[in-house]
N, C-alpha and C positions, 0 to 999 in steps of 0.2 A: 465772462464765464468764471464760475467759482472753482478754485483749485481743489476743494474738498470733493467736488463732483467727479473730477478726473482721477483721484487717488485709487478707487477700486479698479478702474481700467488699467492703470499703470501697474498695479499689483498683479492683476490677471495676466498681463503681457509678460511680466517678470517670471511668474510661476510657469507659464508655458515655455518660455525660453529655457529655464532650468530643466524642465522635463525633457524637452527635445535634445538638450545637450547631454543628459545622462543616457538617453536612448542611443544617441550617436556613439557615445563612449563604449557602450555595451556591444554595439555592432562592430566597432573597430577592434575590440578585444576578441570577439568571436572570429573575425576575419584573420587576425594575427594567429590565433590558436589553430585555425584550419590551415593556414599557410605554413605552420611549423611541422605539418605532417610530412613524413618521408617514409620510403619503403622500410618495413620492419617495425614500425611504430604501432603500438596497440591503441585501439580507439573504441569508443562506445557510441553507437548511433543514437539518434533521438528516440528510436523505438526500443532501445535497451539491449541491442545485440552487440556482443563483443567480438572484435575481429582484428586481424593484422592487416596493415596497409601493404599492398603489393606494388601498385603504381599510382602516381599522382598526376592528373592531367589538369587542364585549365579550370574546368567546372565540375569535373567528376573525379572519383577515386575508385580504384579497384581494390576490393577487400577480400581477404581470404578468411572465410568463416570457419572452415575446417580444412585440414591438409588436403589439397587437391581440388577444393571447391571454392571458386572465386565468384564474386558478384560485383556489378558496377553500381555505385551510388553517387548521388549528387553531393558535392562538398557541403552543401547546406544541411544535409542529413546527418552530419557528424556532430554529436552532442558534446563529446569531450575527447581530448587527446590524453592518454594515460601515461604515467611513468612506467618504465619497464617492470619495476618491482610490483607495482599495484596490479598491472595487467597479469603477471604471472600468478599472483596471489588469487585473483578472481578466477582465472582459468583453472587453476589447480583445486579450487574449492576450499581453500584454507580460510578459517574465520579471521575477521579483521582484528579481533581482540581474543586470542586463544585462551587467556586466563579467565575470561568472563563468559563461560559457556552457561546457557540458561538451564535451570533445573525444572524439568517438567514432571509433575506428580502423576502417579498411576491412575488416580481417580479424583473426583472433585472434593471428596471429604477431606483430603489433605489440604485443600485451600481454605476451608472453613474451620478445620480443627475439631469438628464434631463427628461422632459416630452415629450411625442410623439405628443400631441396636433393635432391629426388627420392627420399627415403626416408620411409616412413611408420613412425615408431618406436612408435606406439601398439599395433600388432598384429604387429610384426616382419616386415613384408612389403616387398619391393623392387619398384619399378615397372619394368616392362620398357619397351622402346622404343615399343611400341604403346599404352602407358598402362595395361595390365592388370596386376594384381598376381599375383606367383607366390610360392610358399613360400620361406622362407629357405634351404632345402636345394636350391633350383633345380628341384624337381619341380612338376608341375602340381598345383593345389589338389585336384582330384578324385582323384588317385592315392593320397592318404593315407587314403582310406576303408577300404582293406583292413587297415591297421594298427589301426584303431579297434576292430575286432571281436575281436581276440585277439592273442596273441604270435606265432602262426605265420602270420598274414596271410590265413587262409582265411575266407571268408564263409559263414554258415549260412543 
């Protein structure tokens, strides 16, 4: 048997070993994170709900979602155990970076820097004095229907 023939199989087995090893490490870290929960700890569920831990059992955890309202969750449903400062910041609604508040313009023209000045360039229409749009040729918009049905302008 040729050793060059076995090399791809050995390489495949090595890659599979490394992948399962990293997956086991992630599972171990998640289990350690969930085991670090204790009453009073802020958590985020995998569904994105923030709550305080009231009680920790073997496979379940009792979470207080609002004062006086508690629900039972499986430990596997806990996505993250939060630091007390981070939990308070999230619950109070404070931004993560208060100096970097986004500036939202009042209208879209501030994004492009262009003024419309009475002309709607998107569809080639001019605005008349009463605010209605008329075709670029100056005709009423309804008068162009006769040209849509044929070259000679007759309707059938």
